[in-house]
LOVONU-908813 format. One line per 2 residues: for each residue x, y, z of C-alpha. Coordinates in pm, whole numbers, padded with zeros to 5 digits, always signed. Example, Ala and Ser with C-alpha at 12.3 -4.5 7.8 and 13.67 -1.06 7.14 Angstrom:
+01230/-00450/+00780 ~ +01367/-00106/+00714
This chain:
-02043/+00582/-01103 ~ -01828/+00338/-00907
-01697/+00181/-01229 ~ -01475/+00478/-01310
-01099/+00466/-01264 ~ -01082/+00652/-00933
-00966/+00582/-00579 ~ -01101/+00763/-00273
-01027/+00706/+00094 ~ -01121/+00849/+00432
-00946/+00650/+00701 ~ -01107/+00301/+00702
-01363/+00379/+00432 ~ -01243/+00361/+00072
-01364/+00337/-00284 ~ -01199/+00114/-00542
-01310/+00199/-00894 ~ -01249/+00006/-01214
-01018/-00257/-01066 ~ -00992/-00626/-01154
-00908/-00879/-00886 ~ -00588/-01080/-00874
-00743/-01422/-00826 ~ -01104/-01459/-00937
-01089/-01215/-01228 ~ -01401/-01030/-01116
-01418/-00658/-01054 ~ -01329/-00523/-00712
-01542/-00214/-00778 ~ -01715/-00083/-00469
-01697/+00102/-00139 ~ -01530/-00093/+00142
-01468/-00082/+00512 ~ -01299/-00346/+00729
-01262/-00594/+00442 ~ -01632/-00586/+00347
-01779/-00434/+00033 ~ -02068/-00228/+00168
-02169/-00061/-00160 ~ -02134/-00249/-00488
-02385/-00045/-00692 ~ -02432/+00331/-00684
-02588/+00466/-01003 ~ -02784/+00773/-01105
-03011/+00744/-01408 ~ -03221/+00994/-01602
-03547/+00867/-01749 ~ -03408/+00514/-01731
-03087/+00604/-01914 ~ -02735/+00618/-01781
-02589/+00966/-01756 ~ -02324/+01072/-02005
-02007/+01152/-01810 ~ -01805/+01446/-01945
-01531/+01476/-01683 ~ -01419/+01339/-01349
-01209/+01530/-01098 ~ -01068/+01425/-00761
-00985/+01751/-00579 ~ -00926/+01570/-00250
-00830/+01221/-00136 ~ -01188/+01160/-00018
-01388/+01350/-00281 ~ -01470/+01312/-00651
-01669/+01534/-00886 ~ -01851/+01385/-01185
-01969/+01629/-01452 ~ -02236/+01468/-01667
-02524/+01541/-01897 ~ -02808/+01367/-02078
-02852/+01198/-02411 ~ -03164/+01295/-02600
-03497/+01157/-02477 ~ -03870/+01218/-02507
-04059/+01343/-02203 ~ -04436/+01398/-02187
-04460/+01427/-02564 ~ -04176/+01676/-02607
-03821/+01612/-02714 ~ -03539/+01692/-02474
-03219/+01728/-02670 ~ -02887/+01593/-02559
-02675/+01817/-02336 ~ -02984/+02001/-02212
-02932/+01914/-01847 ~ -02609/+01961/-01655
-02565/+01707/-01377 ~ -02289/+01738/-01120
-02244/+01452/-00878 ~ -02013/+01509/-00582
-01920/+01185/-00408 ~ -01743/+01219/-00073
-01629/+00980/+00198 ~ -01600/+01069/+00567
-01737/+00828/+00826 ~ -02025/+00790/+00580
-02081/+00814/+00204 ~ -02243/+01129/+00066
-02361/+01185/-00290 ~ -02461/+01546/-00359
-02652/+01581/-00685 ~ -02694/+01918/-00857
-02907/+01932/-01174 ~ -02927/+02246/-01392
-03186/+02292/-01664 ~ -03010/+02477/-01945
-03318/+02499/-02166 ~ -03606/+02741/-02190
-03866/+02468/-02135 ~ -04018/+02336/-01815
-03984/+01965/-01748 ~ -04017/+01702/-01478
-03767/+01427/-01570 ~ -03734/+01113/-01363
-03408/+01065/-01177 ~ -03333/+00725/-01031
-03076/+00656/-00759 ~ -02988/+00288/-00728
-02796/+00164/-00426 ~ -02699/-00199/-00386
-02464/-00419/-00189 ~ -02342/-00776/-00190
-02165/-00734/+00150 ~ -01895/-00967/+00028
-01566/-01030/+00200 ~ -01267/-00891/+00012
-01099/-01231/+00020 ~ -01403/-01394/-00145
-01398/-01129/-00417 ~ -01030/-01210/-00475
-01114/-01576/-00524 ~ -01035/-01733/-00188
-01264/-02032/-00119 ~ -01556/-01928/+00096
-01779/-02162/+00301 ~ -02158/-02143/+00311
-02269/-01782/+00266 ~ -02503/-01596/+00492
-02849/-01453/+00433 ~ -02961/-01113/+00312
-03211/-00932/+00527 ~ -03540/-00823/+00371
-03506/-00483/+00211 ~ -03665/-00233/+00448
-03819/+00078/+00292 ~ -03981/+00382/+00447
-04079/+00719/+00302 ~ -03721/+00846/+00271
-03500/+00556/+00378 ~ -03363/+00226/+00247
-03214/-00039/+00475 ~ -03003/-00322/+00329
-02850/-00591/+00547 ~ -02665/-00920/+00551
-02597/-01175/+00826 ~ -02301/-01414/+00786
-02341/-01761/+00937 ~ -02310/-01741/+01315
-02224/-01373/+01302 ~ -02388/-01036/+01357
-02567/-00847/+01085 ~ -02395/-00573/+00886
-02574/-00330/+00664 ~ -02623/+00014/+00518
-02884/+00281/+00573 ~ -02963/+00513/+00281
-03141/+00844/+00338 ~ -03239/+01128/+00106
-03267/+01503/+00160 ~ -03593/+01499/-00035
-03870/+01244/-00015 ~ -03862/+01013/-00320
-04165/+00970/-00542 ~ -04116/+00594/-00500
-03869/+00337/-00369 ~ -03861/-00009/-00524
-03647/-00313/-00469 ~ -03443/-00400/-00778
-03447/-00744/-00935 ~ -03298/-00894/-01253
-03627/-01015/-01395 ~ -03885/-00756/-01288
-03665/-00450/-01253 ~ -03835/-00373/-00922
-03957/-00623/-00662 ~ -03693/-00876/-00561
-03810/-01173/-00356 ~ -03511/-01407/-00400
-03272/-01351/-00106 ~ -03019/-01622/-00185
-02661/-01494/-00174 ~ -02622/-01549/-00548
-02926/-01354/-00668 ~ -02817/-01076/-00904
-02924/-00713/-00887 ~ -02880/-00453/-01156
-02794/-00088/-01184 ~ -02904/+00116/-01485
-02589/+00010/-01669 ~ -02714/-00349/-01663
-02410/-00471/-01466 ~ -02507/-00769/-01253
-02376/-00831/-00905 ~ -02500/-01069/-00639
-02673/-00895/-00353 ~ -02966/-00670/-00273
-03052/-00325/-00406 ~ -03323/-00065/-00421
-03397/+00233/-00640 ~ -03541/+00565/-00532
-03704/+00777/-00802 ~ -03757/+01154/-00805
-03961/+01377/-01038 ~ -03834/+01731/-00973
-04015/+02016/-01144 ~ -03740/+02192/-01339
-03836/+02536/-01460 ~ -03626/+02699/-01737
-03267/+02751/-01614 ~ -03359/+02624/-01267
-03142/+02410/-01040 ~ -03241/+02108/-00827
-03038/+01961/-00542 ~ -03049/+01618/-00383
-02824/+01469/-00115 ~ -02797/+01093/-00066
-02634/+00973/+00257 ~ -02519/+00614/+00312
-02430/+00510/+00666 ~ -02259/+00179/+00739
-02342/-00068/+01015 ~ -02016/-00251/+01083
-01916/-00524/+01325 ~ -01786/-00412/+01663
-01835/-00118/+01893 ~ -01578/+00114/+01737
-01741/+00346/+01482 ~ -01575/+00435/+01156
-01343/+00730/+01191 ~ -01362/+01022/+00953
-00990/+01096/+00972 ~ -00691/+00887/+01065
-00558/+00949/+01416 ~ -00186/+01007/+01407
+00022/+00946/+01719 ~ -00085/+01176/+02000
+00258/+01330/+02054 ~ +00546/+01456/+01850
+00548/+01666/+01536 ~ +00279/+01520/+01314
+00333/+01707/+00988 ~ +00580/+01525/+00762
+00884/+01701/+00632 ~ +00872/+01830/+00277
+01124/+01795/-00005 ~ +01151/+02060/-00276
+01396/+02058/-00565 ~ +01492/+02262/-00869
+01295/+02017/-01086 ~ +00919/+02097/-01101
+00835/+01755/-01246 ~ +01009/+01579/-00958
+00828/+01807/-00714 ~ +00493/+01694/-00856
+00588/+01330/-00795 ~ +00701/+01413/-00440
+00375/+01597/-00370 ~ +00173/+01302/-00495
+00376/+01067/-00273 ~ +00308/+01284/+00031
-00063/+01294/-00047 ~ -00083/+00918/-00101
+00096/+00840/+00225 ~ -00147/+01069/+00405
-00439/+00900/+00231 ~ -00317/+00556/+00337
-00281/+00655/+00704 ~ -00553/+00449/+00871
-00693/+00410/+01222 ~ -00724/+00063/+01369
-00799/-00060/+01720 ~ -00435/-00043/+01828
-00359/+00296/+01674 ~ -00280/+00459/+01342
-00062/+00298/+01075 ~ +00007/+00332/+00704
-00214/+00078/+00528 ~ -00030/-00113/+00258
-00241/-00026/-00048 ~ -00577/+00009/-00220
-00782/-00199/-00286 ~ -00635/-00522/-00148
-00436/-00416/+00155 ~ -00620/-00158/+00367
-00521/-00335/+00687 ~ -00236/-00338/+00937
+00060/-00501/+00763 ~ +00399/-00594/+00897
+00652/-00588/+00614 ~ +00479/-00326/+00398
+00420/-00076/+00676 ~ +00771/-00126/+00816
+00933/-00060/+00479 ~ +00717/+00251/+00433
+00838/+00354/+00777 ~ +01200/+00308/+00669
+01141/+00510/+00354 ~ +00986/+00806/+00532
+01168/+00797/+00869 ~ +01361/+01127/+00826
+01046/+01301/+00704 ~ +00794/+01164/+00957
+00962/+00983/+01249 ~ +00652/+00995/+01466
+00447/+00825/+01197 ~ +00715/+00555/+01195
+00695/+00531/+01574 ~ +00319/+00478/+01537
+00382/+00187/+01299 ~ +00613/+00028/+01555
+00359/+00072/+01835 ~ +00076/-00089/+01641
+00295/-00386/+01545 ~ +00432/-00417/+01899
+00073/-00438/+02027 ~ +00019/-00740/+01799
+00357/-00909/+01867 ~ +00299/-01279/+01926
+00335/-01424/+02274 ~ +00220/-01780/+02206
+00236/-02056/+01946 ~ -00046/-02127/+01698
+00046/-02325/+01382 ~ -00278/-02227/+01204
-00177/-01861/+01220 ~ +00201/-01924/+01191
+00219/-01751/+01528 ~ +00532/-01792/+01740
+00653/-01598/+02046 ~ +00822/-01271/+01951
+00708/-01280/+01588 ~ +00570/-00971/+01411
+00248/-01009/+01216 ~ +00207/-01028/+00843
-00144/-00884/+00834 ~ -00472/-00846/+01026
-00815/-00880/+00868 ~ -01163/-00792/+00995
-01407/-00939/+00744 ~ -01652/-01226/+00755
-01394/-01488/+00655 ~ -01148/-01379/+00924
-01416/-01359/+01194 ~ -01546/-01702/+01098
-01202/-01867/+01094 ~ -01196/-01944/+00721
-00867/-01754/+00695 ~ -00610/-01724/+00977
-00570/-01346/+00961 ~ -00664/-01252/+01318
-00368/-01178/+01297 ~ -00171/-01395/+01055
+00206/-01421/+01108 ~ +00311/-01595/+00785
+00624/-01396/+00706 ~ +00986/-01424/+00818
+01104/-01076/+00725 ~ +00871/-00857/+00932
+01036/-00951/+01261 ~ +01396/-00855/+01171
+01264/-00547/+00988 ~ +01080/-00447/+01305
+01390/-00489/+01519 ~ +01598/-00290/+01270
+01344/-00009/+01245 ~ +01318/+00020/+01623
+01691/+00094/+01632 ~ +01685/+00338/+01340
+01384/+00527/+01476 ~ +01538/+00568/+01821
+01865/+00676/+01658 ~ +01694/+00940/+01443
+01464/+01076/+01714 ~ +01696/+01043/+02014
+01384/+00947/+02209 ~ +01487/+00760/+02522
+01126/+00706/+02626 ~ +01051/+00540/+02294
+01350/+00311/+02345 ~ +01231/+00212/+02693
+00885/+00144/+02549 ~ +01001/-00065/+02254
+01316/-00233/+02387 ~ +01122/-00530/+02534
+00960/-00584/+02195 ~ +01296/-00559/+02018
+01435/-00819/+02259 ~ +01139/-01047/+02192
+01193/-01006/+01817 ~ +01562/-01098/+01851
+01455/-01397/+02060 ~ +01233/-01516/+01776
+01513/-01460/+01524 ~ +01755/-01672/+01726
+01514/-01949/+01826 ~ +01188/-01998/+01638
+01318/-01829/+01322 ~ +01630/-02048/+01303
+01469/-02378/+01213 ~ +01787/-02588/+01198
+02015/-02408/+01443 ~ +02268/-02284/+01186
+02235/-01914/+01270 ~ +02020/-01824/+00966
+01650/-01736/+00959 ~ +01444/-01983/+00756
+01086/-02065/+00673 ~ +00960/-02416/+00594
+00828/-02507/+00252 ~ +00462/-02598/+00238
+00219/-02699/-00032 ~ -00015/-02421/-00148
-00351/-02454/+00028 ~ -00519/-02135/-00090
-00498/-01981/+00257 ~ -00143/-01983/+00395
+00154/-01816/+00229 ~ +00403/-02054/+00067
+00703/-01824/+00017 ~ +00731/-01606/+00325
+00957/-01323/+00211 ~ +00848/-01010/+00029
+00826/-01210/-00295 ~ +00542/-01410/-00146
+00373/-01546/-00456 ~ +00367/-01925/-00479
+00604/-01942/-00777 ~ +00865/-01679/-00685
+01157/-01910/-00599 ~ +01329/-02152/-00840
+01674/-02297/-00889 ~ +01868/-02222/-01207
+01735/-02546/-01358 ~ +01377/-02441/-01289
+01323/-02682/-01000 ~ +01147/-02566/-00684
+01364/-02548/-00370 ~ +01251/-02767/-00082
+01319/-02787/+00288 ~ +01386/-02490/+00513
+01440/-02181/+00294 ~ +01685/-01908/+00399
+01614/-01594/+00193 ~ +01917/-01374/+00136
+01750/-01038/+00206 ~ +01611/-01166/+00538
+01963/-01240/+00657 ~ +02057/-00884/+00562
+01769/-00744/+00768 ~ +01880/-00958/+01062
+02241/-00843/+01029 ~ +02135/-00477/+01026
+01897/-00532/+01319 ~ +02171/-00690/+01533
+02425/-00425/+01440 ~ +02202/-00120/+01492
+02040/-00254/+01808 ~ +02391/-00306/+01943
+02468/+00061/+01871 ~ +02154/+00181/+02048
+02194/-00058/+02342 ~ +02549/+00057/+02396
+02440/+00420/+02375 ~ +02184/+00352/+02649
+02430/+00172/+02873 ~ +02356/-00196/+02807
+02698/-00309/+02688 ~ +02634/-00675/+02767
+02344/-00705/+02523 ~ +02530/-00486/+02273
+02825/-00726/+02276 ~ +02589/-01021/+02232
+02421/-00851/+01937 ~ +02757/-00769/+01779
+02838/-01140/+01797 ~ +02513/-01227/+01620
+02588/-00969/+01349 ~ +02938/-01106/+01288
+02806/-01461/+01268 ~ +02529/-01363/+01024
+02769/-01174/+00801 ~ +03010/-01467/+00785
+02729/-01712/+00706 ~ +02600/-01494/+00423
+02943/-01429/+00274 ~ +03038/-01796/+00289
+02707/-01955/+00196 ~ +02531/-01718/-00044
+02805/-01565/-00262 ~ +02816/-01720/-00611
+03144/-01621/-00774 ~ +03042/-01704/-01130
+02734/-01478/-01099 ~ +02922/-01194/-00929
+02643/-01160/-00672 ~ +02465/-01350/-00398
+02215/-01633/-00435 ~ +01849/-01553/-00389
+01826/-01812/-00109 ~ +01958/-02138/+00031
+01736/-02446/+00016 ~ +01701/-02709/+00286
+02028/-02875/+00180 ~ +02206/-02536/+00197
+02230/-02537/-00182 ~ +02231/-02183/-00326
+01937/-02076/-00539 ~ +02187/-01948/-00796
+01978/-01710/-01007 ~ +02039/-01338/-01051
+01764/-01149/-00869 ~ +01704/-00819/-00696
+01693/-00976/-00348 ~ +02067/-00945/-00275
+02046/-00571/-00343 ~ +01883/-00534/-00002
+02208/-00651/+00156 ~ +02364/-00325/+00039
+02117/-00122/+00244 ~ +02196/-00342/+00543
+02569/-00268/+00494 ~ +02668/-00633/+00479
+02876/-00678/+00157 ~ +03241/-00578/+00135
+03325/-00283/-00095 ~ +03461/-00526/-00357
+03146/-00735/-00358 ~ +02927/-00425/-00358
+03106/-00309/-00675 ~ +03053/-00649/-00834
+02684/-00639/-00745 ~ +02651/-00294/-00900
+02787/-00427/-01230 ~ +02538/-00716/-01223
+02244/-00492/-01138 ~ +02327/-00243/-01414
+02333/-00514/-01683 ~ +02037/-00500/-01927
+01924/-00842/-01807 ~ +01836/-00678/-01474
+01790/-00309/-01556 ~ +01484/-00265/-01776
+01527/+00109/-01838 ~ +01223/+00167/-01615
+01391/+00019/-01311 ~ +01539/-00296/-01171
+01365/-00625/-01248 ~ +01294/-00870/-00970
+01457/-01148/-01174 ~ +01708/-01143/-01458
+01597/-01220/-01811 ~ +01848/-01508/-01808
+01655/-01699/-01539 ~ +01446/-01996/-01660
+01132/-01864/-01489 ~ +01170/-01504/-01609
+00836/-01357/-01713 ~ +00801/-00978/-01738
+00426/-01007/-01678 ~ +00458/-01214/-01361
+00411/-01086/-01008 ~ +00767/-01152/-00887
+00964/-01320/-01168 ~ +01072/-01028/-01382
+00841/-00740/-01296 ~ +00960/-00405/-01159
+00868/-00306/-00803 ~ +00939/+00057/-00708
+00990/-00020/-00338 ~ +01241/-00292/-00425
+01429/-00044/-00643 ~ +01426/+00216/-00366
+01588/-00018/-00113 ~ +01852/-00120/-00367
+01917/+00245/-00458 ~ +01953/+00328/-00089
+02210/+00052/-00056 ~ +02396/+00146/-00373
+02421/+00508/-00259 ~ +02545/+00418/+00089
+02805/+00176/-00052 ~ +02948/+00433/-00295
+02793/+00293/-00615 ~ +02650/+00627/-00719
+02634/+00581/-01096 ~ +02385/+00295/-01096
+02200/+00451/-00801 ~ +02135/+00770/-00999
+02048/+00568/-01311 ~ +01780/+00370/-01126
+01641/+00683/-00961 ~ +01605/+00853/-01297
+01440/+00542/-01444 ~ +01177/+00527/-01168
+01118/+00901/-01189 ~ +01063/+00870/-01563
+00814/+00590/-01498 ~ +00622/+00805/-01249
+00608/+01094/-01495 ~ +00433/+00879/-01755
+00136/+00847/-01517 ~ -00115/+01138/-01532
-00145/+01135/-01153 ~ +00237/+01121/-01109
+00204/+00798/-00910 ~ +00418/+00489/-00905
+00209/+00173/-00884 ~ +00275/-00129/-00665
+00454/-00285/-00963 ~ +00462/-00284/-01341
+00574/-00530/-01606 ~ +00945/-00578/-01673
+00946/-00523/-02048 ~ +01246/-00319/-02166
+01205/+00053/-02215 ~ +01159/+00159/-02575
+01356/+00455/-02702 ~ +01052/+00652/-02816
+00893/+00959/-02665 ~ +00554/+00802/-02596
+00702/+00496/-02428 ~ +00567/+00406/-02085
+00592/+00104/-01856 ~ +00347/-00175/-01930
+00105/-00180/-01635 ~ +00050/-00488/-01422
-00329/-00531/-01435 ~ -00412/-00579/-01064
-00145/-00357/-00913 ~ -00245/-00157/-00605
-00260/+00218/-00667 ~ -00182/+00391/-00438
+00056/+00158/-00257 ~ +00242/+00272/+00055
+00591/+00149/-00023 ~ +00558/+00259/-00386
+00463/+00608/-00264 ~ +00768/+00606/-00039
+01007/+00500/-00315 ~ +01096/+00835/-00477
+01132/+01025/-00146 ~ +01355/+00750/-00006
+01574/+00734/-00316 ~ +01618/+01111/-00311
+01711/+01126/+00059 ~ +01949/+00835/-00007
+02115/+01027/-00290 ~ +02143/+01319/-00049
+02313/+01087/+00198 ~ +02085/+01223/+00469
+02192/+01084/+00808 ~ +02225/+01172/+01174
+02531/+01125/+01391 ~ +02524/+00857/+01661
+02496/+01116/+01938 ~ +02210/+01293/+01758
+02397/+01621/+01756 ~ +02420/+01680/+01384
+02255/+01598/+01053 ~ +02502/+01507/+00781
+02463/+01486/+00404 ~ +02681/+01326/+00137
+02513/+01438/-00188 ~ +02544/+01265/-00525
+02252/+01405/-00721 ~ +02139/+01358/-01080
+02267/+01630/-01313 ~ +01910/+01751/-01365
+01885/+01861/-01001 ~ +02063/+02182/-00901
+01936/+02209/-00546 ~ +01730/+02024/-00286
+01564/+02163/+00025 ~ +01418/+01946/+00303
+01203/+02137/+00550 ~ +01029/+02020/+00864
+01287/+01758/+00955 ~ +01254/+01635/+01311
+01588/+01492/+01418 ~ +01705/+01434/+01771
+01491/+01672/+01975 ~ +01500/+01956/+01726
+01351/+02079/+01401 ~ +01576/+02146/+01106
+01583/+02256/+00744 ~ +01853/+02123/+00512
+01950/+02294/+00187 ~ +02193/+02140/-00061
+02300/+02308/-00387 ~ +02562/+02249/-00648
+02876/+02453/-00599 ~ +03126/+02411/-00881
+03228/+02044/-00888 ~ +03091/+01986/-00540
+02804/+02084/-00313 ~ +02732/+02353/-00060
+02510/+02276/+00236 ~ +02337/+02497/+00486
+02088/+02432/+00759 ~ +01860/+02618/+00994
+01716/+02506/+01323 ~ +01842/+02387/+01657
+02048/+02100/+01518 ~ +02363/+02137/+01309
+02387/+02039/+00943 ~ +02714/+01958/+00766
+02867/+01770/+00475 ~ +02973/+01422/+00583
+03344/+01411/+00657 ~ +03379/+01785/+00723
């Protein structure tokens, strides 16, 4: 059952179906909570045979329906033909796992078939499944069995026991422990001992099988409910539903358009963002993605907050609060922790608790801190919330302090990260392209020394500039003037040090000798969103980005095909990332480069429409688009689906093409539309801007646009 290509989630509890890992190559299949796989086997068998699945439906984010039947078999001397029994399995996640089994006898004969329900777990840490080196494993507890209950447990070294409790609505005929050799009693409790479901798929761990012999009269129905409860580490129980911030308007705004296909993609994005909303100790935040990143993240959650700010500002405020609660106040080299820094990620599994990995939290990123400072300013500007500013201003100041001191490793005014040798635990490249091989000079050599990534400087520039605006609005002109000075310095350093005239765009980074990493990449596109390049350089960048070496037809590649390390199947060296495209499109639209902005939007929309679920994945391969009707992007095999910043990509690109903004005094929403020709009108309802609700409607009107709004805040075309 778990091996099917489905994803379910209920707050912290989630199911990852047929998904390969990105490091070890093994399957990630299972049900997880807090970075531990609590259920690795969940199978229903009929007379020792696997059921024949006819259809799978996922009517809700936390619920799946499996419609199945039987192959032919012999029972008590009589033949039972195939498709005689209808079996519906409803799997749902709340703060527990429930499997509701409904069996219908469609024949005129009485029978008592044997149904087996196998439940097993390896209790493995997600990082171990992904291939991170793990120290000595713990010990499985003896399988405990009573008349209608199974208890499975595991104790990591020096840690508390975790486990699952399995109960049944009907007393089983028998419960046996499953073992590779005997098929029932398992006496080997070493961490590596395999257990088997009816499909024969081996996984290390412990498992048991409950068998039932219901008496099925002709055309009768039998029901069974299996409930799996988790025993996790810590006092806080699993939550059945994510807790959104306790104040403000919690329902996100909704975008509708004249294009039904686009509306389906927008609806899927809204549903995925709601699915990824997750409750942690410090509050509720958008988790980065399933299956690898259901955890508080810095960069990923912040970018999702940027993408959805006009539609759900209080969700964005919740992201900022959670990250502010984790903001570093001390120095710890093992965790890359430095005062004022914003985390990269937090983990809760065995390897984090035992200190094998530094993720408690881990701060190994240089972009989360300027992104945090920037988003604080944008959120306060959009909401007009003075109380939020008073709450977060100290954290914004601490972030700026890190940017100017700890983040500037050589005192030149740029934010850098040191190079380090890969050790299997810490992150080598500490920008959003954080794979170990994502940065190379034009000759293929690896940059050394302190690395200044171009997009990080753009985030810093925008953070200084927008914090200055907000500080001045709230009466602190001294800090505003200081921040303006930092912004001017950063802009000059980027323009002088990163621009490569012969490429017509900016370098991806500067190495420790301040030598430009002169390859054409998507990174400089983020400068456009920050508002750093001059109009002339923005136009030049647009020409570079629209060239076939960068634009695949499905979206913008991370690296041009002319680069020596280009590989369309790589993680960061030529693949297409929807969130990356969305930030570039936002920048292109705001800098007046509307043609390429619309082109990229249409490319990503076309990619989403090739997926039956209308989802954009975390990334896909950068092969060029073929001019045939059945063409689709080549999937990247271990991409997260759903992924928060991929879900936010289409909504953000569309609001960017609308030019949706709010005036500095919060008195009016403005729009500057440049829409694709396929869209005649757009309506955004449920906007919460300033202290008022609003609806914005934009429609084509001759060669221009007409705009109207309802609500307590004004709406107008920009420049009117």
